C-alpha positions as CSV (number, residue, x, y, z in Angstrom):
1,X,18.4,112.4,37.0
2,X,21.9,112.2,38.0
3,X,22.9,114.0,41.2
4,X,25.7,116.2,41.3
5,X,26.6,115.2,44.8
6,X,27.4,111.8,43.8
7,X,30.9,110.5,44.6
8,X,33.6,110.0,42.0
9,X,36.6,107.6,42.0
10,X,40.0,109.2,42.2
11,X,41.5,110.0,38.8
12,X,44.8,111.1,37.8
13,X,45.8,114.7,37.4
14,X,46.4,114.3,33.7
15,X,43.0,112.9,33.3
16,X,41.4,115.7,35.4
17,X,43.4,118.4,33.3
18,X,42.2,116.7,29.9
19,X,38.5,116.8,31.1
20,X,38.6,120.5,31.9
21,X,40.0,121.5,28.6
22,X,37.2,119.6,26.8
23,X,33.5,120.6,26.6
24,X,31.5,119.2,29.3
25,X,28.3,117.1,28.1
26,X,24.7,118.0,29.4
27,X,21.6,116.0,29.6
28,X,18.3,116.8,28.0
29,X,17.4,119.1,31.0
30,X,20.5,121.1,30.6
31,X,22.2,119.5,33.7
32,X,26.0,118.5,33.3
33,X,26.6,114.6,33.0
34,X,29.1,113.5,35.5
35,X,31.0,110.3,34.2
36,X,31.1,108.1,37.1
37,X,33.3,105.4,35.2
38,X,36.1,104.7,37.7
39,X,39.6,105.8,36.9
40,X,42.6,103.7,37.8
41,X,45.8,104.6,39.0
42,X,49.1,102.4,39.5
43,X,50.0,101.8,42.9
44,X,53.7,101.8,44.2
45,X,53.7,98.2,44.3
46,X,52.4,97.8,40.9
47,X,54.8,100.2,39.4
48,X,57.7,98.3,41.2
49,X,56.5,95.0,39.9
50,X,56.1,96.5,36.4
51,X,59.9,97.3,36.4
52,X,60.8,93.9,37.6
53,X,58.7,92.1,34.8
54,X,60.2,94.6,32.3
55,X,63.7,93.6,33.2
56,X,63.1,89.9,33.5
57,X,64.4,87.9,30.6
58,X,61.0,86.5,29.8
59,X,59.6,90.2,29.8
60,X,62.1,91.3,27.1
61,X,61.8,88.2,24.8
62,X,59.8,90.2,22.4
63,X,62.3,92.4,20.6
64,X,62.4,94.4,17.4
65,X,65.3,94.9,14.8
66,X,66.4,98.2,16.3
67,X,65.5,98.3,20.1
68,X,64.6,96.0,22.8
69,X,60.7,96.4,24.1
70,X,60.5,97.1,27.9
71,X,63.9,98.2,28.7
72,X,66.0,101.5,29.2
73,X,68.8,102.4,26.8
74,X,71.2,101.6,29.6
75,X,69.8,98.3,30.1
76,X,69.8,97.6,26.4
77,X,73.3,98.5,26.0
78,X,74.4,96.1,28.8
79,X,72.3,93.3,27.2
80,X,74.0,93.9,23.7
81,X,77.5,93.9,25.3
82,X,76.8,90.8,27.2
83,X,75.7,89.2,23.9
84,X,78.7,90.2,22.0
85,X,81.0,88.9,24.9
86,X,79.2,85.5,24.9
87,X,79.7,85.2,21.0
88,X,83.4,86.1,21.2
89,X,83.8,83.4,24.0
90,X,81.8,80.9,21.9
91,X,84.2,81.8,18.9
92,X,87.4,81.1,21.0
93,X,85.9,78.0,22.3
94,X,85.4,76.7,18.8
95,X,88.8,77.9,17.5
96,X,90.5,76.0,20.4
97,X,89.1,72.6,19.2
98,X,90.3,73.1,15.6
99,X,92.8,70.3,14.5
100,X,96.5,71.2,14.2
101,X,96.0,74.3,16.3
102,X,98.9,73.4,18.8
103,X,101.1,72.7,15.7
104,X,100.4,75.9,14.2
105,X,101.1,77.7,17.4
106,X,104.4,76.4,17.9
107,X,105.4,77.1,14.3
108,X,104.2,80.7,14.7
109,X,106.3,81.2,17.9
110,X,109.3,79.4,16.3
111,X,109.1,81.9,13.6
112,X,108.7,84.9,15.8
113,X,111.7,83.9,18.0
114,X,113.8,83.1,15.0
115,X,114.8,79.5,16.4
116,X,114.1,76.2,15.2
117,X,113.1,73.3,17.3
118,X,116.1,71.1,18.5
119,X,116.6,67.9,16.3
120,X,116.3,64.6,18.1
121,X,119.6,63.1,18.8
122,X,120.1,59.4,17.9
123,X,121.7,57.6,20.8
124,X,123.5,54.6,19.8
125,X,125.8,52.0,21.7
126,X,129.3,52.9,20.7
127,X,130.3,49.2,20.6
128,X,128.2,48.7,17.6
129,X,130.4,50.6,15.5
130,X,133.7,48.6,16.3
131,X,135.1,45.7,14.4
132,X,134.8,42.3,15.8
133,X,138.4,42.4,16.6
134,X,138.3,45.8,18.4
135,X,135.1,44.7,20.3
136,X,136.9,41.5,21.5
137,X,139.8,43.7,22.9
138,X,137.4,46.1,24.5
139,X,135.5,43.5,26.3
140,X,138.8,41.8,27.5
141,X,140.2,45.0,29.0
142,X,136.7,45.7,30.5
143,X,137.1,42.5,32.4
144,X,140.5,43.4,33.6
145,X,139.5,46.8,34.7
146,X,136.5,45.7,36.7
147,X,138.7,43.2,38.5
148,X,141.3,45.7,39.3
149,X,138.9,48.5,40.5
150,X,135.9,47.1,42.3
151,X,132.7,48.7,43.6
152,X,132.4,51.5,40.9
153,X,130.9,50.9,37.4
154,X,129.6,47.8,36.2
155,X,131.6,45.6,33.6
156,X,128.9,46.7,30.8
157,X,129.4,50.5,31.6
158,X,133.2,50.1,31.6
159,X,133.0,48.3,28.2
160,X,130.8,51.2,26.9
161,X,132.9,53.8,28.1
162,X,136.2,52.2,26.6
163,X,134.5,51.4,23.2
164,X,133.4,55.3,23.0
165,X,137.2,56.3,23.6
166,X,138.2,53.8,20.9
167,X,135.7,54.8,18.6
168,X,136.9,58.4,18.8
169,X,140.2,57.3,17.4
170,X,142.0,57.3,21.0
171,X,144.9,54.8,21.2
172,X,143.8,51.6,23.2
173,X,146.4,51.6,25.9
174,X,145.9,55.3,26.7
175,X,142.2,54.9,26.6
176,X,142.4,51.9,29.3
177,X,144.8,54.0,31.5
178,X,142.7,57.0,31.5
179,X,139.5,54.9,32.1
180,X,141.2,53.2,35.1
181,X,142.3,56.5,36.8
182,X,138.8,57.8,36.3
183,X,137.3,54.8,37.6
184,X,139.5,54.9,40.6
185,X,138.4,58.4,41.4
186,X,134.7,57.4,41.4
187,X,133.0,57.6,45.1
188,X,132.8,54.0,46.4
189,X,135.2,52.3,44.1
190,X,137.5,50.1,46.1
191,X,141.0,51.0,44.9
192,X,144.3,49.2,45.4
193,X,146.3,50.5,48.5
194,X,149.5,51.2,46.3
195,X,147.3,53.5,44.2
196,X,145.9,55.6,47.0
197,X,148.6,58.4,46.9
198,X,148.2,59.0,43.0
199,X,144.4,59.3,43.1
200,X,143.3,62.9,42.7
201,X,140.5,62.8,45.5
202,X,140.3,63.6,49.0
203,X,138.6,60.3,50.2
204,X,139.3,56.8,49.3
205,X,137.9,53.3,49.7
206,X,140.3,50.5,50.4
207,X,140.1,46.9,51.4
208,X,142.8,44.7,53.0
209,X,143.9,42.8,56.2
210,X,144.9,44.6,59.2
211,X,148.4,43.5,59.7
212,X,149.6,45.5,62.6
213,X,148.4,47.7,65.6
214,X,150.3,49.6,67.9
215,X,149.7,51.9,71.0
216,X,148.2,55.1,70.3
217,X,150.5,58.2,71.0
218,X,147.4,60.5,72.2
219,X,144.1,60.0,73.9
220,X,142.3,61.5,70.9
221,X,143.4,58.5,69.0
222,X,141.1,55.2,69.2
223,X,143.3,53.0,67.1
224,X,146.3,53.2,64.7
225,X,148.2,50.4,62.5
226,X,148.7,49.2,59.0
227,X,146.4,47.8,56.5
228,X,147.7,45.9,53.4
229,X,146.6,44.2,50.2
230,X,148.3,42.5,47.4
231,X,149.6,45.9,46.0
232,X,150.9,47.5,49.2
233,X,150.2,48.6,52.6
234,X,149.4,52.0,54.2
235,X,149.0,53.3,57.8
236,X,145.5,54.3,59.1
237,X,144.5,56.1,62.1
238,X,141.0,56.0,63.8
239,X,140.1,58.9,65.9
240,X,138.2,58.7,69.1
241,X,135.5,61.1,68.2
242,X,134.6,59.0,65.1
243,X,133.2,56.3,67.2
244,X,134.0,53.6,64.7
245,X,134.1,49.9,65.5
246,X,137.3,48.4,66.9
247,X,139.4,46.3,64.5
248,X,141.8,43.3,65.4
249,X,144.9,42.3,63.7
250,X,144.3,39.7,61.1
251,X,140.9,40.8,60.4
252,X,139.9,41.8,56.7
253,X,138.3,45.1,56.7
254,X,137.1,47.7,54.1
255,X,137.3,51.4,55.0
256,X,134.9,53.5,53.1
257,X,135.4,57.3,52.8
258,X,138.9,57.3,54.6
259,X,140.3,60.7,54.3
260,X,143.8,61.1,52.8
261,X,146.6,62.6,55.0
262,X,150.3,63.5,54.1
263,X,153.0,63.7,56.6
264,X,156.7,64.1,55.7
265,X,156.0,63.0,52.1
266,X,154.1,59.8,53.2
267,X,150.4,59.2,52.4
268,X,148.1,57.8,55.1
269,X,144.4,57.5,55.7
270,X,142.2,58.4,58.7
271,X,138.8,57.3,59.7
272,X,136.5,60.2,60.5
273,X,132.9,60.4,61.5
274,X,132.2,60.1,57.7
275,X,133.9,57.0,57.3
276,X,132.5,53.5,57.6
277,X,134.0,50.2,58.5
278,X,132.8,46.8,56.9
279,X,133.9,43.2,57.4
280,X,133.6,41.5,53.9
281,X,134.2,38.0,55.3
282,X,131.7,38.1,57.9
283,X,128.6,36.1,57.0
284,X,125.0,37.1,57.6
285,X,123.7,35.9,61.0
286,X,120.9,33.8,59.1
287,X,123.3,32.1,56.8
C-alpha cells in the first residue's frame, strides 16, 4: 500500500496545474495513487548553457529552408546579413582578378571625362634629319662654340641644339649667334671678358691673368685690380667681408659667380661671399 506521506520530488508549476485538471487515479482499495516519478526542472546554469549551445556555430548547423533552428529571429537576421555580406565580398574579389579589368576601367573613366589618353611623343635626334652637308657644318660650328664658351654645355649638346634650330628652318649664322648668347648666359660657363657687359645676367664666370693690382681706397676692400684674357680686360674688386683667397699679379685665376657692376658707363665685377676663386694652372698636390 502506498503511503500518502511519501515524499515527492519538486515538479514544475505547469505540471502541477496539469495534474490538478486531470482525474486522479485510485488503487483497488480506493486510495489515490501518488506518482513518485521524479520531475526535472532546468537549473539556471543549464538554461544559460542551453542558450550558449544554441548560439554556437555547431549548434545552428542543422537548418531548414525557412528558419534557422535554435536561434531567435534577431539572431537569424544577423546571420543572414553576414552571409550576404560575405557573398558580396567574394564576388568583388572574383571580379577584381578578371583579365583586362584595369584597361576597361581606364576606358570607362576616359569616356566619362571626355578625354583621350595622351599619345606618346616620338623623340628623335634632330641631327638625323639633316643632310650630310648640313650635319658637317653643324658639327664644325659646335666645335667652335665649345672652344669659345667653356664650362657650359658639352659639344654634343651644342651640336644637337644647333641642329634643332637649323632643322626648323632658321638661318645658320643667326642660329649660331643666338646659341652662343644663350650659352654664355648659362650658369658656370666661362665667357670671354670682352663679352661680360653684353651678357644679360647678373653674375658671370671669367678666367684670365691678374695683370695689375693697386692699393684699395677703402678698408672694406680686400683687393682691387685688373684681370685680362685674349678678348679684353676688366676691373675686379674683392670685398673684405667676402673672405676670399688673396691673388697676386701674374697668376691665372678663374672668378666664378662674380657680380656685375656699372659705374659711369663702365662694367666691372665684384667678388662676394657667393663667389669662388680657382687657380686652373695649379696642379694637384699628389701629381
